[in-house]
Every structure is written in structure tokens, then in C-alpha cells.
N, C-alpha and C positions, 0 to 999 in steps of 0.2 A: 456711614458711607453714603455718599450722594450718587445717585444714578444720573450721570451727566449727559446733557445733550448740547445745545448751543450755549455758548458763553453769554453772559449778560454784561452790558456796559452801563455803568451807573452814571449816565449823563442824559440830558434831555434829547429828544428826537432831533431837534434842529442842530444841536452840537454834533451829534453822531453823523448827520448828513454832511455837514461841513467838513468834518475830519475824514469821513469816508471818501469824499471827492478829492481831498488832498492825497489820500492814500492811493486812490486809483491812478492819479497822475504819477506818483512815485513808482508804482509798479511798472508803468510804461517807460518812464524815463530812466530810472535808476536800476530796476531789476532786469528789464529787457533791453535797455539801451536803445530804444526806438526814437527816431527823429521824424520830422515832417516828411511826408511822402512814403515812409515805410508802410508795409502791410502787416496787419495783425490778424491771425486766425483766432477767433474767440469761440470756444466750445462751451455751451451752457445748457442747463435743463430747468425744470420747474422749481427746483429747490434753490436756485441761485439767480433768479430773475432780477432781483433788486440790485445786488452787487454787479451783475453783468451789465445792467443798464448804465450804472455809474461809470464802469470801465469804458463802455462804448461812448458815452458822452465825453469822457476825458480824452479819448482818442480823437474824437472829432475836434475838440478844442485845440489839440496839439497838431492837427493836420495829418494824423495817422489814418490810413485807410483800413477799415475793418471788414473782414470776411466772417460773417456770423454763421455758426452752425448750432442751431437749437436742436437738442436731442430729447426724445421722449424716453421714459423709463423702459418702454418696450423695445425701442431701438437699441439701448444699451444692454438690456437683458438677453435679447435674441442674438447678439453678436457672436459670430463663429470665427475663431482664429483660422480655421481651415479655408474659409472663403475670403477672409481679410476685410479691410476697410472698404467702404463704398467709394465710388468715384468722387462724390462731392467732398468727402473727408480728405481723400488723397490730394485732390486739387487744392483744397484750402491749405494743406500743409506745404505742398510743393511751391506755392506761389507767395508764401509769406516769409517775412524775416523773423517774426516773433510769434509765439503760440502761447495761449493761456487756456488751460482746461479748468473751467469753473463749473465743475460737475458735482453731483452727489458723491459722498464718500461711502455709499452703500457697498458692502463687500461683494454683493452679487454682481456688481458692474466692474469689478477689478480687471477682468480680462480685456474689456473694451478700453479702459484707461491705459492699461499696459501696452496695447496695440498702438494707440495714439503716440505714446512716448517712443516706442521702437521706430515707428515710421518717421517721427519728427527727427530722430537722430540721423536717419538716413538722408533726410532733407537738409541737414546741417544748419538748423535754426537755433535761436535761443528759445528754450521751451520751459515755461513756467507752469508747474503742476500745483493746482489749488483745490483739491477735493474737499468738500465741506465748507467752502468759503461762505462767509456771511458778512453782515455790515460791521460786526465787531472787528473782524480781521482787517477790513479796509480802514476803519477808524483808528485802530490802535497798533496792531501787530506789524503792519508794514510801514508805519510812520516812525521810523527809527533813524538814528545816525548811522548810515551804512559804512562810513569810513571807520568809525569806532568799532562796529561789529566786524568789519573785514580785518582790522588789526588784531583783534582778539582771536579770531579764527586762524589768522596767520600764525600767531604765537602758539596756539594749541596744536596746529598741524605740524609745526616744527618739533614740538615736544613729543607728540605721539609718533612722529616718523622716526626719530632717532632714539626714542626711549626703548629700553629693554623690558621693563616691568612696571606695572601699575599697582598701587595700593589704594583702595577705596574704603573710606570709613563712613558709615551711615548711622543715624541717630534716631531714637524714638522722639517724636514731637519736634524733630530738628534740633534737639538740645543735647550737646555733648556731655552735659552733667549727668544725663540719664544712662550713660554708658554707650560705648561704640561697638558696632559690629564691623568686622573687617573682611573684605574680599580682595584677594590678590590673583593676578594672572599675568601672563607674558604678552608683550606687544610686538616683539620681533626685531626691533632695532634695524630698520631699513629693509627688512624682508617683507614687511606688510605696511601698506600706506593708508593713512586716513583720508576721508573725504571732507572737503571744506564746503560748507553751505552758508555763504555769507549773505545770500539774498540777491547778489549781483550775479547774473548767469552769463558765463562766457559763451561766445558763438560756438555752435556745434555740441553743446552740452544741455542737460536738463537739470532742474532742481526744484525743490519745493518752495513755494511762497506761502507764508512768510519764511524768510531765512533766519539764520542765527544759531548755528551749531557746527561743531566739528566732531566727527565720529569715526570709529575704526572697528574692524573685526578682530578681536583678540585671537591669539594663537590657540587653536583647538586643543582641548584636553588639559589646559593648564589652570583653570579657575579653581581656587580653593578658598573656602570660608563662607561667610554669611553676608547677604545683602538685605538691608532692612528697607522694605518697600513702604514708604510713608506718604507718597504723593498721589499718583494716579496710574491707572491702566485703562484699557479700552472700556469706555462708557461708565467708568467709575472714578470718583474722586474720594480719597480717604480722609476722614477727619483724624485728629491727633490720637484718638484712642484705638484706631483700627489698623495699625501697622501690621505688616506681614513679614515674617522672617523666612528668607529663602536660603536654603543650605546647599552648597555646591561642593562636589568632590570630583576630581579629574575632569573638570569642565562641564559636569552634568548636574542638573538640579536633582537632589536626592530626597528632599522633603520640604514642606512649608509649614510654619507654625504661626498661629494667630487666631483671631475670632473666626468662628465657623462660617459666618455669613460671607466674610471676605475670602476665606479659603475656597468655599463653594464657587463663588463667582470667578476666582482666579483659575481653578481647575477647569471650569467651563471653557476658558480661553484655549486650554491645551487639548481639549477633547478631540478636535479634528485630527491632530497629529497622533494622539494615542490610538484613535480608532483605525487609522490607516497604517499603524505600525511603522510610523516614520522614525528612523533611527536618530534624528537630530532635533526633534520637536522640543525637547527639554534641555538643550545644550546652550551654553552662553554663546551669543552670536554678535554682540555689539556692546561697545562702550561709547557713550556720547555725552558731550558737555554743552549745555544751553547758554547762549549769550544775549538773547533778545530781551531788552528791557521793556518792550512794548507789549509783553504778555504778562499782565499783572497777577493773574490767578490761573490755576489749573482748571481744565475743562472736561477731561475725559476723552478728548480727541488728541491722539498721539502726535499728529502733524503739528499741532500747536504746542502741546505740553512739553515735548522733548526739546523745544527751543527756549523755554522759559529761563531767563537769567537766574542764576543761583541754584539750578538743578543739575543733576546728572541722571542719565538713564542707562539701563542695560536692556538687552533684548534677548529673547529665547527664540530658537528656530533657525531660519535661513540666514546665512551670511554670505552667500555667493554674490548677491547684489552689491556687497560692500568689499569685495575682494577676498572673502574667506572661502572655505572649502566645504561648508555644510549646506547642502541643498535640502530644503524642508518645505512642507506645505504651509507652514505658519511662520510669521515673524511678529512677535508681540513685544511692544516697548513698555518698560516698567520704570516709572519716574519717581525719584526720591528728592525730597526737599533738603536744602542746606547740608550737603555732604562735604567731606574733606577728601582731597585727592592728592596723591603723590605719584610722580613718575621718576623712576630711578632715585627714590628718596628725596627728590626735590619737590617741595610743596607747590601745587598749582592752585588749589582751592582750599579755603579755610572756612568750614561751615557755610559754604555757598558763596563766600566772598572771594573775588579774584585777587590772588596774591602772586601772580606770575611775575617773576623777576627777569627781565630780558637779559641782564648782564650775566646771569647764571647759564643761560642757554645759548646765547649768540656769540659766535667766535669773533675775535679781534685779530687782525693780522699781526700786530706787534707782540701778542702773547701766544701765538700758535707755534707749537714745536714742529719743525719740518720733518715730514715722513722720510724714512731712509731711501725709499724708492725715488723720491723727488730730488734727493741731494746730489745725485750723480749726473753730470752733463751728458753722458753718452746714452742715456735712456731716451726712448721716444714717448710721446703722449698723444692721445686722440680723444675726441668726444665719445660719449656713449649714446645709446638710443634714448636716454632720458632727455626730455625737452627742456629748453630754457625759455623763460619769459623775462621781461624787464618791466618793473612797475613804474608808476608815475614819479617816483623818487629817483629813478635811474638805478635801482638795486637789482641784482640778479635773483631770480626766483626759479625754484624747481617746479616742474609741472609733470606729473605722472598720471597716466590713465589707470584708474583703479578698477572700474567696470564700465560697461557700455554707457557712454555719456556722462560718467562721473569721474571727476579729477581730484587729485591732491595737488595743492599749490601752496608753497611757502617761500618766504624770502630767506636768504642765507646771510648770516653775520649781522653785525650792527650796521648803522647807516653808512658810515665811511667804508667799512669793509665790503659791504654789498655793492657799493659803487665801483670800487676797484676791481672786484671780482667780475662785474659786468664787462669792464674793459679787457680784463685778462682773458676771459672766456672767448671774446671776439678774436684774440690773437691766434687761437687754436682753430685750424680750418675745419669746415664741415666734413662730416663723414662722406666717403670712406678714407679721406686723406688723414695723414698724421704729420707730426712735426717733432723735431728733436728738442729736448729741454734747453739745450744751448741756444737754439734758434729762438725759443720762446723768450729767453733772457734778452737777446738782442732786439727782437721786435717790440718787446714791452718797453724798452728804453726809448724807442722811437715815438711812443705815444705817452711818454712822461710817467710811466709807472716806475718808481724807484726799484732798483735791482734787489734791494733788501726785502721787498715785499712780494717778489715773484714766487719764490719757493713756498713761503707760508700760504700764499694764495692758491697755488697748485695743490697743496696739501688739503686745504679746505674743499676745493672742488673734488678731489679724490674721495674725501670722507663722505660727501653727499652723492657720490656715484655719478657725477657730471662728466668725469673723465676717467680714463684708465691708462695705466703705465704699460709701455711696450718694452720688450727686452732690447738690450743694446744691439745696434747693427754691427755685425762682424765685418770688419774691413780687411780686404786682402791686398796689401800694398806690394 
């Protein structure tokens, strides 16, 4: 077991500097979507001086105005939520379009970092959270294909949204031949939404940088089985002989088996919850899938490890921040290498390899069976409070708020279906108005949607809770 600190980059210093400069520009342009003349609020401290300097230099090259806030450890440690942020911090947030918190990941400063995020959400900015950032992050973890990462996150968000149940198999040494451990739990099937962390941060939301994961709070009390922890947890990276078996029953960790040195370090993670008699400190709180290929090795820093491509992580403790119901004083991520994952018996990962088959998950208008409530012309239909977005391909996307500043977003259907759904959705008037299904048929024909596709399209919108059916209007002739 390695006591992990900063990750190492096995390239020379000049190469790191060059790659890190490229990474700094990608954060500003791709992650925060900033343009010339926009204002960036940059928060940093003594632990992040070098990457903060590169980000500032990149901003100047791109014509982005930088509002720098250098914080001392004392400033962060003395922060009191009762008195709130100082005037300089508040002004920097309120006058910026994008924010980066390049601060230490010291747990003693969590309260201050959380206050910055909360205030940033009120200001409606794009907020990138980068605690523990170093040159390796800039050189590798943020220099990825964001379009590819976004597509994988989109696929996973769809599966986790509509899926009812997950089965996770984990292996000693990442080797299925050594025998699998199985953990199963409920996902909720559209009663619980995942969060998509693509690295591209929409306006009015916050996200960790680097991005590259999709994660969800499983249904409480449903986890049964064993999870083999063969990767990393806070400040520790496990070698192949040090795997830990975690046993769950009724959603709760019941025991851990493995080498004593690993069990001791693991139990130390949970001690704050145990000491405070926290009812949820040892309960399953999260399932997450990493998709970031720019993270080549585990580091012991969960912000990075949980996004490593080919890994899955679970977490114990708090799930409220992810749309769950468990409020806990801890949230500890536990990463396993090369797992296999099934959602509703459809395989998504095979020993860490992406095997997601879009045709299994994405509806097609031609093969959709019309719902009975959509078949009658005398019913009405209206939109729901679920928001709609339209991606660059013209496809309809679901957008749900999961927690403060965190969203679930995924596209519906295959490419052609998604484009037709986008047109069909626009036929239905904004809330609180409604429209009769017969009128939807007429108006859809006016914009060249074939009548044969309208009812299947309404069925798909209904399935994803984008619309609701209203009872027939009683006519008194």
C-alpha cells in the first residue's frame, strides 16, 4: 500500500510545462467557456502557485480579465460561515463570468471552499472546483477529448437515469479469473437522477476539474453483497496484494476483510462518523464511473482517481449532495480497478472496458410501441417542470437539477429520433398551457413531422417525464 500524495508525471520538466500551458488554456476555453473580454475570478494559495500562474498567463494570452484572490492558510482556516465571505471574495464572484478555486485540498479548509461554491451558484457563474491542483493535472488530466468524454457521460447518464438495478462485479488484481465479488443495489428508474461531470461546466452550475465521470446516489437500504476495493482511497493507493473486501447488507457496510494495515487505514477514514454516532457514515452513498483517459494512474486523491478511465467507485456516507437522502459528516470515495458493471442486466463495463451499446438503450421512433394514453385523440398533453435542452446535433436532451448547482443531462433516442423529438417538443406550448393530442397531430404535420411518428414520439417524451397526459375534456353540446 502506497501512501499517496501528489501524482508523478514521467516526462521531463519542459514537456510538463508545455503540456500544462495547453491544459490551462483548455480549462478556460473548454471547461469554463470563457472568451476574450470575460472576467475570471481565480482563487489560489501557496500550494498551487505554479499552476495558478500558468492559468493566469493563459488568461492573459486569451484576452480574459483575471481577478486574483490569493488566500493564506490562516485566511481559509479562520473562515466562519456565520460571518460569511469577505467583501473582496464576494466582489470577485459577483463581477466574474467564470470562477476557478485552485486551492489546497486540506480537509480543514472544506468550509471555506464550500462557501465559495454556494456563493458562486447565487452569482450564476461557471464554477470550476480544483482543490489539490498541481502541474500533473494541467499537463495530463485536463488535456482530453471533451467531446468523447461528454458522449460517454451522456450514455451513462441515460442508463443510470432509466435503470432500475445495478450489478457490480469486482476482482482481485483486476483479474476475473481470480473470482468475482458481486454487489447489487437499486437505482430507482427515473426516481433518482445521476450527475454528469463532463469537464464542460454549464452556466449557473459548478463542477470538479478535471471532469470525466457520471455518478448517482443509489436507493438507500438496497445494497447487498461484496465490493472488492483494489484501487485507492483517501491518501492510499493499493498494490495488487492489498485488496479489501467490503461486505454490505441492507445498504450498510457490515464488515471489511483484508490485510490488517489496509483495514486499519480504512477504518480511520470512518472514525469521525463513528465518533459522532452518525447514522449514515457506513452506508452506501454513491456509484460512479470514470471516463477520463488523461489520468493514467491512481494517486490517492479522490478528485482525480474517481475519474480514471476503467475504474468504478462507490462511496460511504453523505449522499444529499448527489440527490440522496443520507446526511452524513463524511463522504469517502473508494476506487476499484477493472470492474464489470451491468444495469438492468445490460452490460456497460467489461473488466474496465467500455461496452455500452447505444442501440440497446436508445429508443427509435419506428420501433416504439405507442402508450395507451397517447393513442386517443381526446386526451390533452402538456410539458412538465423537467427542463429541455438541445445539443449541437439538434437532439432533445433532458436536464434535471439534482442538487444545488449539479445537474443531470442526457440526450434521448438515437440521432434521428432525438432530432424529431426536439421538433415535436416545440409543438407543445410552454407551461402552464396545454394542447390536445389531436392538435399536436395537426401542428406536427405543418412542420413536416410524419403523422406516423407523432404518437411514438409522444410516448418517448412521456417515458422520460418530459410531458404528462391530461384527462379528456368533457364537452357539453
